[in-house]
C-alpha angles and dihedrals in degrees: 000000000000125000119262130209122225101220092203093057100039112100096183098248091146093219090129092051091058093045100050108105094203098041092241094144127078135161122252125220090271092057094253123134116251122195120210101224092200092057099039112108095193093244093141092219090131092050091054096050102040106112092200099047087238095139126069139164113253 
């Protein structure tokens, strides 16, 4: 199952973008992380580095 971003917790720090080994995370126009579910490999690297606990595995 791919990771999901809680829009209310994401502060747009982009830490997850840099950590994703398959570049499945980008930032939307509002500065919120967006995960491409088709590209996500469920490695949980983004979950581990998010300082706001805004990303979780579904």
